[in-house]
PDB file of N, CA, C and O in Angstrom:
ATOM      1  N   LYS A   1      94.134  93.549 108.131  1.00  0.00           N
ATOM      2  CA  LYS A   1      95.039  94.810 107.236  1.00  0.00           C
ATOM      3  C   LYS A   1      96.804  93.898 106.323  1.00  0.00           C
ATOM      4  O   LYS A   1      97.909  93.724 106.837  1.00  0.00           O
ATOM      5  N   LYS A   2      96.329  93.550 104.941  1.00  0.00           N
ATOM      6  CA  LYS A   2      97.426  93.403 104.034  1.00  0.00           C
ATOM      7  C   LYS A   2      97.021  91.637 105.149  1.00  0.00           C
ATOM      8  O   LYS A   2      97.813  91.372 106.054  1.00  0.00           O
ATOM      9  N   MET A   3      96.351  91.108 105.011  1.00  0.00           N
ATOM     10  CA  MET A   3      96.663  89.628 106.111  1.00  0.00           C
ATOM     11  C   MET A   3      97.355  89.183 105.060  1.00  0.00           C
ATOM     12  O   MET A   3      98.518  88.910 105.360  1.00  0.00           O
ATOM     13  N   ASN A   4      97.007  88.961 103.654  1.00  0.00           N
ATOM     14  CA  ASN A   4      97.512  87.517 102.684  1.00  0.00           C
ATOM     15  C   ASN A   4      98.571  87.794 102.517  1.00  0.00           C
ATOM     16  O   ASN A   4      99.161  86.716 102.450  1.00  0.00           O
ATOM     17  N   GLU A   5      99.412  88.744 102.368  1.00  0.00           N
ATOM     18  CA  GLU A   5     100.689  89.324 102.684  1.00  0.00           C
ATOM     19  C   GLU A   5     101.979  88.879 103.603  1.00  0.00           C
ATOM     20  O   GLU A   5     103.155  88.997 103.258  1.00  0.00           O
ATOM     21  N   LEU A   6     101.394  88.223 105.123  1.00  0.00           N
ATOM     22  CA  LEU A   6     101.948  88.410 106.017  1.00  0.00           C
ATOM     23  C   LEU A   6     101.769  86.488 106.475  1.00  0.00           C
ATOM     24  O   LEU A   6     100.668  86.059 106.822  1.00  0.00           O
ATOM     25  N   LYS A   7     102.598  85.868 106.419  1.00  0.00           N
ATOM     26  CA  LYS A   7     102.923  84.588 107.059  1.00  0.00           C
ATOM     27  C   LYS A   7     101.973  84.471 108.828  1.00  0.00           C
ATOM     28  O   LYS A   7     101.967  85.291 109.746  1.00  0.00           O
ATOM     29  N   ASN A   8     101.297  83.151 108.720  1.00  0.00           N
ATOM     30  CA  ASN A   8     101.088  82.767 109.522  1.00  0.00           C
ATOM     31  C   ASN A   8     102.431  82.606 110.960  1.00  0.00           C
ATOM     32  O   ASN A   8     103.638  82.421 110.806  1.00  0.00           O
ATOM     33  N   CYS A   9     101.653  82.759 112.291  1.00  0.00           N
ATOM     34  CA  CYS A   9     103.004  83.190 113.505  1.00  0.00           C
ATOM     35  C   CYS A   9     103.423  82.414 113.581  1.00  0.00           C
ATOM     36  O   CYS A   9     102.689  81.582 114.113  1.00  0.00           O
ATOM     37  N   PRO A  10     104.810  81.876 113.216  1.00  0.00           N
ATOM     38  CA  PRO A  10     105.932  80.755 113.476  1.00  0.00           C
ATOM     39  C   PRO A  10     105.518  80.285 114.934  1.00  0.00           C
ATOM     40  O   PRO A  10     105.837  79.112 115.132  1.00  0.00           O
ATOM     41  N   PHE A  11     104.772  81.016 116.202  1.00  0.00           N
ATOM     42  CA  PHE A  11     104.954  80.621 117.101  1.00  0.00           C
ATOM     43  C   PHE A  11     103.454  79.313 117.383  1.00  0.00           C
ATOM     44  O   PHE A  11     103.526  78.112 117.644  1.00  0.00           O
ATOM     45  N   CYS A  12     102.273  80.173 117.194  1.00  0.00           N
ATOM     46  CA  CYS A  12     101.199  79.732 117.552  1.00  0.00           C
ATOM     47  C   CYS A  12     100.464  79.101 116.004  1.00  0.00           C
ATOM     48  O   CYS A  12      99.465  78.383 116.048  1.00  0.00           O
ATOM     49  N   GLY A  13     101.184  79.527 114.575  1.00  0.00           N
ATOM     50  CA  GLY A  13     100.777  79.330 113.522  1.00  0.00           C
ATOM     51  C   GLY A  13      99.642  79.971 113.662  1.00  0.00           C
ATOM     52  O   GLY A  13      99.813  80.267 112.479  1.00  0.00           O
ATOM     53  N   GLU A  14      98.573  80.518 113.960  1.00  0.00           N
ATOM     54  CA  GLU A  14      97.553  81.963 113.417  1.00  0.00           C
ATOM     55  C   GLU A  14      97.845  82.769 112.808  1.00  0.00           C
ATOM     56  O   GLU A  14      99.064  82.932 112.750  1.00  0.00           O
ATOM     57  N   GLU A  15      96.975  83.744 112.001  1.00  0.00           N
ATOM     58  CA  GLU A  15      96.884  84.550 111.119  1.00  0.00           C
ATOM     59  C   GLU A  15      97.761  85.550 112.344  1.00  0.00           C
ATOM     60  O   GLU A  15      97.927  85.495 113.563  1.00  0.00           O
ATOM     61  N   ALA A  16      98.092  86.261 111.466  1.00  0.00           N
ATOM     62  CA  ALA A  16      98.611  88.274 111.739  1.00  0.00           C
ATOM     63  C   ALA A  16      97.916  88.914 111.138  1.00  0.00           C
ATOM     64  O   ALA A  16      96.885  88.612 110.537  1.00  0.00           O
ATOM     65  N   GLU A  17      98.721  90.399 111.317  1.00  0.00           N
ATOM     66  CA  GLU A  17      98.393  91.737 110.581  1.00  0.00           C
ATOM     67  C   GLU A  17      99.063  92.866 111.375  1.00  0.00           C
ATOM     68  O   GLU A  17      99.539  92.922 112.509  1.00  0.00           O
ATOM     69  N   LEU A  18      98.910  93.865 110.234  1.00  0.00           N
ATOM     70  CA  LEU A  18      99.597  95.406 110.250  1.00  0.00           C
ATOM     71  C   LEU A  18      98.440  96.140 111.393  1.00  0.00           C
ATOM     72  O   LEU A  18      97.212  96.188 111.463  1.00  0.00           O
ATOM     73  N   LYS A  19      99.540  96.641 112.179  1.00  0.00           N
ATOM     74  CA  LYS A  19      98.631  97.523 113.642  1.00  0.00           C
ATOM     75  C   LYS A  19      99.879  98.437 113.442  1.00  0.00           C
ATOM     76  O   LYS A  19     100.940  98.260 112.842  1.00  0.00           O
ATOM     77  N   SER A  20      99.301  99.621 114.258  1.00  0.00           N
ATOM     78  CA  SER A  20     100.065 100.904 113.761  1.00  0.00           C
ATOM     79  C   SER A  20      99.514 101.411 115.600  1.00  0.00           C
ATOM     80  O   SER A  20      98.406 101.414 116.137  1.00  0.00           O
ATOM     81  N   ASN A  21     100.769 101.749 116.056  1.00  0.00           N
ATOM     82  CA  ASN A  21     100.764 103.076 117.392  1.00  0.00           C
ATOM     83  C   ASN A  21     101.319 104.306 116.732  1.00  0.00           C
ATOM     84  O   ASN A  21     102.077 104.544 115.792  1.00  0.00           O
ATOM     85  N   TYR A  22     100.287 105.324 118.048  1.00  0.00           N
ATOM     86  CA  TYR A  22     100.828 106.473 117.443  1.00  0.00           C
ATOM     87  C   TYR A  22     101.883 107.211 118.982  1.00  0.00           C
ATOM     88  O   TYR A  22     101.925 106.618 120.060  1.00  0.00           O
ATOM     89  N   THR A  23     102.420 108.181 118.793  1.00  0.00           N
ATOM     90  CA  THR A  23     103.144 108.522 120.184  1.00  0.00           C
ATOM     91  C   THR A  23     103.439 109.574 119.625  1.00  0.00           C
ATOM     92  O   THR A  23     103.613 109.904 118.451  1.00  0.00           O
ATOM     93  N   GLU A  24     103.507 110.419 121.248  1.00  0.00           N
ATOM     94  CA  GLU A  24     103.732 112.426 120.981  1.00  0.00           C
ATOM     95  C   GLU A  24     104.897 112.267 121.396  1.00  0.00           C
ATOM     96  O   GLU A  24     105.497 113.339 121.475  1.00  0.00           O
ATOM     97  N   ARG A  25     105.768 110.963 121.846  1.00  0.00           N
ATOM     98  CA  ARG A  25     106.386 111.129 123.811  1.00  0.00           C
ATOM     99  C   ARG A  25     107.877 112.613 122.470  1.00  0.00           C
ATOM    100  O   ARG A  25     108.521 113.584 122.867  1.00  0.00           O
ATOM    101  N   CYS A  26     107.777 111.953 120.910  1.00  0.00           N
ATOM    102  CA  CYS A  26     109.339 113.191 121.292  1.00  0.00           C
ATOM    103  C   CYS A  26     109.131 113.795 120.241  1.00  0.00           C
ATOM    104  O   CYS A  26     109.856 114.782 120.115  1.00  0.00           O
ATOM    105  N   LYS A  27     108.128 113.535 119.062  1.00  0.00           N
ATOM    106  CA  LYS A  27     107.052 114.263 118.056  1.00  0.00           C
ATOM    107  C   LYS A  27     106.300 113.163 117.669  1.00  0.00           C
ATOM    108  O   LYS A  27     106.376 111.965 117.941  1.00  0.00           O
ATOM    109  N   PRO A  28     105.546 113.836 116.966  1.00  0.00           N
ATOM    110  CA  PRO A  28     104.053 112.238 116.481  1.00  0.00           C
ATOM    111  C   PRO A  28     104.731 112.218 115.176  1.00  0.00           C
ATOM    112  O   PRO A  28     105.201 113.051 114.401  1.00  0.00           O
ATOM    113  N   ILE A  29     104.517 110.164 115.274  1.00  0.00           N
ATOM    114  CA  ILE A  29     105.089 109.472 114.498  1.00  0.00           C
ATOM    115  C   ILE A  29     103.812 108.216 115.109  1.00  0.00           C
ATOM    116  O   ILE A  29     103.398 108.070 116.258  1.00  0.00           O
ATOM    117  N   TYR A  30     103.475 107.528 113.969  1.00  0.00           N
ATOM    118  CA  TYR A  30     103.145 105.924 113.710  1.00  0.00           C
ATOM    119  C   TYR A  30     104.554 105.190 113.775  1.00  0.00           C
ATOM    120  O   TYR A  30     105.728 105.391 113.465  1.00  0.00           O
ATOM    121  N   PHE A  31     103.856 104.348 114.284  1.00  0.00           N
ATOM    122  CA  PHE A  31     104.882 102.886 114.677  1.00  0.00           C
ATOM    123  C   PHE A  31     104.281 102.219 113.507  1.00  0.00           C
ATOM    124  O   PHE A  31     103.467 103.035 113.074  1.00  0.00           O
ATOM    125  N   VAL A  32     104.253 101.026 112.674  1.00  0.00           N
ATOM    126  CA  VAL A  32     103.459  99.669 112.243  1.00  0.00           C
ATOM    127  C   VAL A  32     104.757  98.800 111.911  1.00  0.00           C
ATOM    128  O   VAL A  32     105.823  98.862 111.299  1.00  0.00           O
ATOM    129  N   PHE A  33     103.788  97.736 112.906  1.00  0.00           N
ATOM    130  CA  PHE A  33     103.956  96.399 113.321  1.00  0.00           C
ATOM    131  C   PHE A  33     103.597  95.087 112.630  1.00  0.00           C
ATOM    132  O   PHE A  33     102.757  95.349 111.769  1.00  0.00           O
ATOM    133  N   ALA A  34     103.853  93.915 112.644  1.00  0.00           N
ATOM    134  CA  ALA A  34     102.962  92.775 112.737  1.00  0.00           C
ATOM    135  C   ALA A  34     103.105  91.734 113.853  1.00  0.00           C
ATOM    136  O   ALA A  34     104.044  91.179 114.424  1.00  0.00           O
ATOM    137  N   GLU A  35     101.096  91.697 113.950  1.00  0.00           N
ATOM    138  CA  GLU A  35     100.935  91.452 115.330  1.00  0.00           C
ATOM    139  C   GLU A  35     100.306  89.656 114.996  1.00  0.00           C
ATOM    140  O   GLU A  35      99.598  89.427 114.015  1.00  0.00           O
ATOM    141  N   CYS A  36     100.634  88.776 115.784  1.00  0.00           N
ATOM    142  CA  CYS A  36      99.490  87.714 115.681  1.00  0.00           C
ATOM    143  C   CYS A  36      97.983  87.818 116.618  1.00  0.00           C
ATOM    144  O   CYS A  36      97.922  88.161 117.799  1.00  0.00           O
ATOM    145  N   GLY A  37      96.955  87.471 115.841  1.00  0.00           N
ATOM    146  CA  GLY A  37      95.659  87.778 116.682  1.00  0.00           C
ATOM    147  C   GLY A  37      95.614  86.799 117.500  1.00  0.00           C
ATOM    148  O   GLY A  37      94.557  86.736 118.128  1.00  0.00           O
ATOM    149  N   TYR A  38      96.218  86.171 117.680  1.00  0.00           N
ATOM    150  CA  TYR A  38      96.197  85.132 118.829  1.00  0.00           C
ATOM    151  C   TYR A  38      97.022  85.113 119.794  1.00  0.00           C
ATOM    152  O   TYR A  38      96.436  85.098 120.876  1.00  0.00           O
ATOM    153  N   CYS A  39      97.980  85.107 119.858  1.00  0.00           N
ATOM    154  CA  CYS A  39      99.167  84.948 120.783  1.00  0.00           C
ATOM    155  C   CYS A  39      99.681  85.972 120.774  1.00  0.00           C
ATOM    156  O   CYS A  39     100.475  86.124 121.702  1.00  0.00           O
ATOM    157  N   HIS A  40      99.543  87.063 119.877  1.00  0.00           N
ATOM    158  CA  HIS A  40      99.946  88.717 119.792  1.00  0.00           C
ATOM    159  C   HIS A  40     101.725  88.540 120.002  1.00  0.00           C
ATOM    160  O   HIS A  40     102.141  89.535 120.595  1.00  0.00           O
ATOM    161  N   ALA A  41     102.700  87.686 119.719  1.00  0.00           N
ATOM    162  CA  ALA A  41     103.673  88.248 119.355  1.00  0.00           C
ATOM    163  C   ALA A  41     104.070  89.049 118.256  1.00  0.00           C
ATOM    164  O   ALA A  41     103.804  88.823 117.076  1.00  0.00           O
ATOM    165  N   GLN A  42     104.754  90.044 118.735  1.00  0.00           N
ATOM    166  CA  GLN A  42     104.799  90.929 117.484  1.00  0.00           C
ATOM    167  C   GLN A  42     106.361  90.715 116.806  1.00  0.00           C
ATOM    168  O   GLN A  42     107.354  90.065 117.133  1.00  0.00           O
ATOM    169  N   GLY A  43     106.092  91.420 115.938  1.00  0.00           N
ATOM    170  CA  GLY A  43     107.182  91.749 115.330  1.00  0.00           C
ATOM    171  C   GLY A  43     107.767  92.897 114.801  1.00  0.00           C
ATOM    172  O   GLY A  43     107.071  93.795 114.326  1.00  0.00           O
ATOM    173  N   ARG A  44     108.883  92.946 114.838  1.00  0.00           N
ATOM    174  CA  ARG A  44     109.928  94.556 114.624  1.00  0.00           C
ATOM    175  C   ARG A  44     108.758  95.651 114.267  1.00  0.00           C
ATOM    176  O   ARG A  44     107.777  95.312 113.606  1.00  0.00           O
ATOM    177  N   ALA A  45     108.953  97.132 114.803  1.00  0.00           N
ATOM    178  CA  ALA A  45     108.259  98.194 114.561  1.00  0.00           C
ATOM    179  C   ALA A  45     109.066  99.084 113.797  1.00  0.00           C
ATOM    180  O   ALA A  45     110.295  99.077 113.865  1.00  0.00           O
ATOM    181  N   PHE A  46     108.351  99.916 113.011  1.00  0.00           N
ATOM    182  CA  PHE A  46     108.809 100.498 111.500  1.00  0.00           C
ATOM    183  C   PHE A  46     108.364 101.942 111.745  1.00  0.00           C
ATOM    184  O   PHE A  46     107.136 101.970 111.826  1.00  0.00           O
ATOM    185  N   SER A  47     108.999 103.333 111.914  1.00  0.00           N
ATOM    186  CA  SER A  47     108.711 104.532 111.782  1.00  0.00           C
ATOM    187  C   SER A  47     108.184 104.550 110.567  1.00  0.00           C
ATOM    188  O   SER A  47     108.570 103.999 109.535  1.00  0.00           O
ATOM    189  N   ASN A  48     106.966 105.455 110.844  1.00  0.00           N
ATOM    190  CA  ASN A  48     106.103 105.911 109.664  1.00  0.00           C
ATOM    191  C   ASN A  48     105.605 107.400 109.394  1.00  0.00           C
ATOM    192  O   ASN A  48     104.558 107.759 108.856  1.00  0.00           O
ATOM    193  N   LYS A  49     106.670 108.186 109.929  1.00  0.00           N
ATOM    194  CA  LYS A  49     106.336 109.491 110.571  1.00  0.00           C
ATOM    195  C   LYS A  49     105.278 109.667 111.195  1.00  0.00           C
ATOM    196  O   LYS A  49     104.791 108.960 112.077  1.00  0.00           O
ATOM    197  N   GLU A  50     104.645 111.258 110.449  1.00  0.00           N
ATOM    198  CA  GLU A  50     103.613 111.741 111.270  1.00  0.00           C
ATOM    199  C   GLU A  50     102.299 111.422 110.348  1.00  0.00           C
ATOM    200  O   GLU A  50     101.387 112.243 110.437  1.00  0.00           O
ATOM    201  N   ILE A  51     102.045 109.885 109.137  1.00  0.00           N
ATOM    202  CA  ILE A  51     101.539 109.583 108.158  1.00  0.00           C
ATOM    203  C   ILE A  51     100.822 108.688 108.925  1.00  0.00           C
ATOM    204  O   ILE A  51     101.483 108.439 109.934  1.00  0.00           O
ATOM    205  N   ASN A  52      99.369 107.857 108.910  1.00  0.00           N
ATOM    206  CA  ASN A  52      98.186 106.809 109.636  1.00  0.00           C
ATOM    207  C   ASN A  52      98.745 106.426 108.484  1.00  0.00           C
ATOM    208  O   ASN A  52      98.631 107.103 107.462  1.00  0.00           O
ATOM    209  N   PRO A  53      99.544 105.065 108.544  1.00  0.00           N
ATOM    210  CA  PRO A  53      99.060 103.590 107.913  1.00  0.00           C
ATOM    211  C   PRO A  53      98.067 103.210 107.084  1.00  0.00           C
ATOM    212  O   PRO A  53      98.200 102.758 105.947  1.00  0.00           O
ATOM    213  N   GLU A  54      96.535 103.507 107.996  1.00  0.00           N
ATOM    214  CA  GLU A  54      95.512 103.237 107.786  1.00  0.00           C
ATOM    215  C   GLU A  54      95.266 104.215 106.232  1.00  0.00           C
ATOM    216  O   GLU A  54      94.989 103.613 105.194  1.00  0.00           O
ATOM    217  N   TYR A  55      95.387 105.521 106.246  1.00  0.00           N
ATOM    218  CA  TYR A  55      95.205 106.624 105.267  1.00  0.00           C
ATOM    219  C   TYR A  55      95.630 105.885 104.425  1.00  0.00           C
ATOM    220  O   TYR A  55      94.854 105.521 103.542  1.00  0.00           O
ATOM    221  N   GLU A  56      96.973 105.433 104.425  1.00  0.00           N
ATOM    222  CA  GLU A  56      97.137 105.047 103.402  1.00  0.00           C
ATOM    223  C   GLU A  56      97.566 103.515 102.397  1.00  0.00           C
ATOM    224  O   GLU A  56      98.397 102.869 101.759  1.00  0.00           O
ATOM    225  N   GLY A  57      96.272 103.656 102.901  1.00  0.00           N
ATOM    226  CA  GLY A  57      95.574 101.508 102.964  1.00  0.00           C
ATOM    227  C   GLY A  57      96.728 101.508 103.128  1.00  0.00           C
ATOM    228  O   GLY A  57      97.151 101.879 102.033  1.00  0.00           O
ATOM    229  N   TRP A  58      97.954 101.267 104.052  1.00  0.00           N
ATOM    230  CA  TRP A  58      98.972  99.866 104.492  1.00  0.00           C
ATOM    231  C   TRP A  58      99.682  99.356 103.334  1.00  0.00           C
ATOM    232  O   TRP A  58      99.841  98.233 102.857  1.00  0.00           O
ATOM    233  N   ASN A  59     100.095 100.640 102.999  1.00  0.00           N
ATOM    234  CA  ASN A  59     100.777 100.300 101.963  1.00  0.00           C
ATOM    235  C   ASN A  59     102.129 101.711 101.775  1.00  0.00           C
ATOM    236  O   ASN A  59     102.386 102.231 100.690  1.00  0.00           O
ATOM    237  N   THR A  60     102.787 102.070 103.050  1.00  0.00           N
ATOM    238  CA  THR A  60     103.863 102.708 103.260  1.00  0.00           C
ATOM    239  C   THR A  60     105.314 101.942 103.160  1.00  0.00           C
ATOM    240  O   THR A  60     105.391 100.762 102.818  1.00  0.00           O
ATOM    241  N   LYS A  61     105.858 102.326 103.321  1.00  0.00           N
ATOM    242  CA  LYS A  61     107.368 101.944 103.097  1.00  0.00           C
ATOM    243  C   LYS A  61     107.210 100.786 104.348  1.00  0.00           C
ATOM    244  O   LYS A  61     107.417  99.577 104.249  1.00  0.00           O
ATOM    245  N   ALA A  62     106.701 101.683 105.763  1.00  0.00           N
ATOM    246  CA  ALA A  62     107.644 101.178 107.147  1.00  0.00           C
ATOM    247  C   ALA A  62     105.779  99.849 106.799  1.00  0.00           C
ATOM    248  O   ALA A  62     105.705  99.063 107.744  1.00  0.00           O
ATOM    249  N   CYS A  63     105.226  99.746 106.316  1.00  0.00           N
ATOM    250  CA  CYS A  63     103.898  98.590 106.229  1.00  0.00           C
ATOM    251  C   CYS A  63     105.017  97.740 105.278  1.00  0.00           C
ATOM    252  O   CYS A  63     105.070  96.628 105.802  1.00  0.00           O
ATOM    253  N   LYS A  64     105.791  97.763 104.298  1.00  0.00           N
ATOM    254  CA  LYS A  64     106.327  96.506 103.209  1.00  0.00           C
ATOM    255  C   LYS A  64     107.153  96.304 104.118  1.00  0.00           C
ATOM    256  O   LYS A  64     107.090  95.123 104.457  1.00  0.00           O
ATOM    257  N   ASN A  65     108.328  97.187 105.013  1.00  0.00           N
ATOM    258  CA  ASN A  65     109.372  97.249 105.990  1.00  0.00           C
ATOM    259  C   ASN A  65     108.949  96.114 107.624  1.00  0.00           C
ATOM    260  O   ASN A  65     109.760  95.421 108.239  1.00  0.00           O
ATOM    261  N   ALA A  66     107.444  96.291 107.931  1.00  0.00           N
ATOM    262  CA  ALA A  66     106.732  95.441 108.598  1.00  0.00           C
ATOM    263  C   ALA A  66     106.454  94.166 107.981  1.00  0.00           C
ATOM    264  O   ALA A  66     106.598  93.229 108.766  1.00  0.00           O
ATOM    265  N   ILE A  67     106.210  93.946 107.178  1.00  0.00           N
ATOM    266  CA  ILE A  67     105.973  92.824 106.467  1.00  0.00           C
ATOM    267  C   ILE A  67     106.760  91.902 106.417  1.00  0.00           C
ATOM    268  O   ILE A  67     106.606  90.737 106.782  1.00  0.00           O
ATOM    269  N   LYS A  68     107.914  92.562 105.813  1.00  0.00           N
ATOM    270  CA  LYS A  68     108.915  91.377 105.389  1.00  0.00           C
ATOM    271  C   LYS A  68     110.125  91.006 106.357  1.00  0.00           C
ATOM    272  O   LYS A  68     110.982  90.184 106.032  1.00  0.00           O
ATOM    273  N   ALA A  69     110.123  91.899 107.969  1.00  0.00           N
ATOM    274  CA  ALA A  69     110.354  91.736 109.060  1.00  0.00           C
ATOM    275  C   ALA A  69     109.554  90.588 109.449  1.00  0.00           C
ATOM    276  O   ALA A  69     110.267  89.585 109.423  1.00  0.00           O
ATOM    277  N   TRP A  70     107.810  90.206 109.962  1.00  0.00           N
ATOM    278  CA  TRP A  70     107.845  89.433 110.488  1.00  0.00           C
ATOM    279  C   TRP A  70     107.992  88.128 109.377  1.00  0.00           C
ATOM    280  O   TRP A  70     108.155  86.935 109.635  1.00  0.00           O
ATOM    281  N   ASN A  71     107.890  88.714 108.232  1.00  0.00           N
ATOM    282  CA  ASN A  71     108.607  87.144 107.441  1.00  0.00           C
ATOM    283  C   ASN A  71     109.089  86.442 107.133  1.00  0.00           C
ATOM    284  O   ASN A  71     108.830  85.482 106.407  1.00  0.00           O
ATOM    285  N   SER A  72     110.136  86.864 107.761  1.00  0.00           N
ATOM    286  CA  SER A  72     111.798  86.908 107.400  1.00  0.00           C
ATOM    287  C   SER A  72     112.186  85.995 108.917  1.00  0.00           C
ATOM    288  O   SER A  72     113.222  85.346 109.070  1.00  0.00           O
ATOM    289  N   ARG A  73     111.291  86.113 109.748  1.00  0.00           N
ATOM    290  CA  ARG A  73     112.102  85.688 111.286  1.00  0.00           C
ATOM    291  C   ARG A  73     112.424  84.631 111.391  1.00  0.00           C
ATOM    292  O   ARG A  73     111.526  84.056 110.776  1.00  0.00           O
ATOM    293  N   VAL A  74     113.160  83.793 111.775  1.00  0.00           N
ATOM    294  CA  VAL A  74     113.825  82.437 112.171  1.00  0.00           C
ATOM    295  C   VAL A  74     112.552  81.798 112.191  1.00  0.00           C
ATOM    296  O   VAL A  74     111.578  82.494 112.478  1.00  0.00           O
ATOM    297  N   GLY A  75     112.389  80.530 111.922  1.00  0.00           N
ATOM    298  CA  GLY A  75     110.886  79.883 111.866  1.00  0.00           C
ATOM    299  C   GLY A  75     109.673  79.962 111.509  1.00  0.00           C
ATOM    300  O   GLY A  75     108.696  79.319 111.894  1.00  0.00           O
ATOM    301  N   ALA A  76     109.804  81.062 110.492  1.00  0.00           N
ATOM    302  CA  ALA A  76     108.828  81.453 109.693  1.00  0.00           C
ATOM    303  C   ALA A  76     108.584  80.705 108.489  1.00  0.00           C
ATOM    304  O   ALA A  76     107.682  81.044 107.724  1.00  0.00           O
TER     305      ALA A  76
END
């Protein structure tokens, strides 16, 4: 998902992708974050409210923020 916009993992050099988690703990909300497909390093998670980012084509503000956070980490 939007892998062409994500830099490779700064720890192992492998490709990363956007992922999402859903929780109903406080209120229904999706979290979007970047994760390395090999070592599973994760970037900062951003809330996406009740909208599933996959249905939005991974084109939400939370997705853009997760990409920016992943790409701007030290060592990236």
